[in-house]
Structure formats: C-alpha cells, structure tokens
PLY file of the C-alpha trace (Angstrom):
ply
format ascii 1.0
element vertex 67
property float x
property float y
property float z
element edge 66
property int vertex1
property int vertex2
end_header
-0.24 0.09 0.03
2.86 2.33 0.83
4.46 1.51 -2.22
1.00 2.54 -4.19
1.09 6.09 -2.47
4.33 6.55 -3.55
3.66 5.65 -7.25
0.53 8.55 -7.12
2.83 11.18 -5.69
4.97 10.50 -8.45
2.21 10.53 -10.98
1.07 13.85 -9.49
4.64 15.34 -9.37
5.02 14.06 -13.20
1.99 15.52 -13.78
0.75 12.56 -14.94
-2.54 13.10 -12.85
-4.43 16.32 -11.66
-4.77 17.46 -7.93
-8.40 16.38 -7.74
-7.89 12.33 -9.37
-4.98 12.64 -6.84
-7.00 13.50 -3.66
-9.74 10.94 -4.58
-7.30 8.25 -5.11
-5.23 9.44 -1.73
-8.09 9.18 0.20
-9.41 5.73 -1.38
-6.23 4.33 -0.04
-6.16 6.07 3.14
-9.66 4.56 3.96
-8.13 1.20 2.72
-4.79 1.47 4.85
-7.16 2.31 8.05
-9.42 -0.69 7.29
-6.26 -2.53 7.22
-4.78 -1.30 10.42
-7.83 -2.14 12.04
-7.94 -5.44 10.61
-4.65 -6.21 11.75
-5.33 -4.41 15.38
-8.09 -7.29 16.05
-6.17 -10.00 14.89
-3.73 -8.78 17.29
-6.04 -8.72 20.58
-7.56 -12.40 19.18
-3.93 -13.46 19.11
-3.30 -12.16 22.56
-6.65 -13.70 24.00
-5.63 -17.00 22.55
-2.52 -16.79 24.35
-4.30 -15.95 27.74
-6.47 -18.77 27.27
-3.70 -21.50 26.65
-1.78 -20.16 29.41
-4.85 -20.57 32.02
-5.78 -23.81 30.05
-2.07 -25.21 30.90
-2.12 -24.04 34.54
-5.34 -25.65 35.03
-4.40 -28.88 33.90
-0.88 -28.54 35.54
-2.82 -28.38 38.75
-5.35 -31.14 37.79
-4.62 -33.82 40.41
-2.73 -37.14 38.63
-4.03 -40.71 39.23
0 1
1 2
2 3
3 4
4 5
5 6
6 7
7 8
8 9
9 10
10 11
11 12
12 13
13 14
14 15
15 16
16 17
17 18
18 19
19 20
20 21
21 22
22 23
23 24
24 25
25 26
26 27
27 28
28 29
29 30
30 31
31 32
32 33
33 34
34 35
35 36
36 37
37 38
38 39
39 40
40 41
41 42
42 43
43 44
44 45
45 46
46 47
47 48
48 49
49 50
50 51
51 52
52 53
53 54
54 55
55 56
56 57
57 58
58 59
59 60
60 61
61 62
62 63
63 64
64 65
65 66
C-alpha cells in the first residue's frame, strides 16, 4: 500500500494526474489503510486472547490431581 502511495505521488509530481484525481485516489488508499490497520489490531488482540486462554488452560491442567 505504501508503494502505491509513493507511485501516486510520483504521478502527481510528473503531471500524469491532476490534484483532484490525486486527492480522490489518496482518500481511497487512506481508507483501505485504516481498514487494514484495524483488522491487524483485531488480529493482534485475538492472538493475545488465545495466548491468555492457553496459559490459563495449561495452568489449570497442570494443577489437576494425577491418578
């Protein structure tokens, strides 16, 4: 995504696209970036939750009396 933004800026500097097109495309890319960052944050939280549950489960199983 970062590479796309750099390419977009290069096109603007080289006068291959106008400022209105640049702003419209950049806004779309910014929205996509925010969505990806939010999904990444959700995955990190899910991973942390699973890790915490595994620790609790292992601790619980370890403390069970053996036969």
